[in-house]
Steps between C-alpha positions, in 0.01 A plus 500: 500500500289773654585399856133514601501184711681482829614148425839488338557210258845587370663347805311172452586497130868529581473221762295249289639575156860547420462714188813650342312785336352605828834488670648742246228759553607630849671835547886474494676549834754754359219722373348511844827590654560770239155636561559524871836667447354753262222585740753530783723719293210713399395544860854587601532753216170652595616533858832646383315763303379646830846509658657849548747616233726801543507716190843609383689684229807335360809669370860431411814685586848489641681529829640846563590730791252729671733802496700616196825498696473126551445417131783386269700802383765563242821648639627776274821698485486878513800572279633346181803276542682181418458185710820425690398242759196294610486431874179296508348218303140404432324363806724678751348678797616859542444749776428867455820676392680187381706551183354331195706640218805724445519716185761738360474838328446530124448879463813697411386793714577290811816313391728728704572328832579838664178661372371577851828665599509713183141605552590600856782715364261666255258554782766671714607721206143601435444584867814719490373678189165564663670635811705737278182622335348561842806706597467698178132562573588631846773723355262644242240559772761692702599690186134593437463626858821704466381650170169593653676670794735682264203602293343659807825679586554623143139615481542694823826649376344602168199648679729698727695627200175607336402688814843670513470607140149625562631709790781628284257595227295692757812668633619597154156625408506725808844623406381575149204695631730694733733581215202601286415754772859619508498537121179701515638725776824555308304577185281753684803673661678511165197644324453761776868589497495538123203735519661702771826517308324625184267747679727693727808316576388402844677171455849503376621301209713277714200424721295416192771273368522338841127432495527363149779266609288385794211430260727293278627305801152424629390390153803273469431354844135452408601304189738290715227425753258418215752259351551345842120452532494326162778271612317421822185420312691273264658324798150453651384340176807271500433406864142407418622292200752331723223428753294329229801310368575354846174300490562379148864408570425304817184343352716359222760368746238351727318343204823341379574366848149359526536345156825335611323384815217347296756324280673366811166381647421332168836329515423391858164354391665322206772370730248375754305326222816332376589417859162340550550299181842385617360396838222315328747331268720400796196352679400316181854364457515386861158337467598342170810347660270324742287358219775282359376237747144376452349400835192311606213738592354253752530144627408237247604231251670563168262329259639564153794690355388708204857589406788253472873490455786730575569812297144539373381858479175600665299822460351728762189352661553159338376197695782280633323227691172413669468500879227326695463661843511263794201441730241677286141546608357236265172569323311364202383706206185349351332615183123484473256599232355848497147368549604338830671803652181654647443175697837529677580724795812543705515251783333215304633150569692328220607135466828452314658207325870539427655337200719206595316457830270191507137586564147360473265788444122530547452868423151511650598306813822663616496307830529169312781619269847369569825683414347845466593801707303795624542860394334838530441760231722797586499719184279525196635704212306801386588445134517189285820310432594255229218374275236722664524305829539659837777422741460452870758431768436221748684466830511201739192456714550538872429190700528271192785266405811699410602498136786263408846650539611323179291736284701707254419830336319455171351157576154446359195514725133414455263670738135507591343807659240365734152660491169400660343157570214376276343154434665293233188490290497880493865514395436249222199697384704826516785353296263357237330841463829697517368708792750691719576388849307639793618844620395609841514864590851576622604802704638778287877524492621770729648784310821641649443806705681781315509716809658218702759452229588868508536487881723193470721678249528795736 
């Protein structure tokens, strides 16, 4: 029992005695096999724990296009109208400029089939009116120049008349002074003659009467010259008044002409404004006539008609159908949690599994996965998207298997952003303790050089 002796008796007991109870006491064969298998599995698992495991961040998303111009777009009409004819059906391939839909007019402002012609007639009439106003402006300008010249002539004439009257006043004043002297002389001679006649009769009576008559004549002539001087002075005053009235008269005429000119210029400006409106309306009508046909903006496939039937009315900017551009630059938009964004940088490798494409995935051993395709992180959004997750765009990886051509926009994708290699035991320990993945120091993202951008714009 204690296995102290080196002599074994259990073999001899089995050979000499055939005891059933002893035969049932040996260890079952299946237990031994199970034991060996468990030990082997344990050793294998232990060894596996030291194998390398590539950490990764998983995310889900859809297939999209890298550039907005390659993504599905809704074709919209610019003007309101009524559907007259469909020239495509769903699934058709159209080239840029191909007609998709023909619509007719529904606004009464454009029902007239000769609208462009009538607008052209209005345009010609308006141009003629503007030309007439220009002619009127030129005529008024000539009239203003003529009035200004006449004003100068009239002013010169009035000034000359004033000078003439001034000279006449001076002349009449001289005459009056001369007559005043003659009156004084005649008065002195008469007074002397009267004294002589009274004191001795030296002067006869006829001589005295002659001197008296001469005195009366000189006085009468003096009064006449005095009256003439008054008339000359009055004429001088009238000439000066006329000189002042010339400025007022011509200022009024020139002001009226300038007012008429301003009115004509205002009419020209109004006409040019209306002319511009007519030209704009003609351009709009011509452009509108070209919008009765809705054309494809680029090559692609008509995916879905959003309007159906003939005679249906559509509004401005209403979506008519969906167009999927041909040969898009395919990309994948993956959504990852906010806590995983700091671990991802542009250029990181991504393994992708497309829905509907058979695959066997070992996320930590990408080289052993089957049916997955390689990608590279191209864009990481700066703001969160739906549900607080962040979107990133993944493009095909150079040198890897090309993505299947059968992929369609909007198909589901599961992706794994590949990080660094660690032992499996460390990854298990990290997952059990909810620790983040390893993050090595990455080079800082290069900020765009503002100066270089400015130079490029120049």
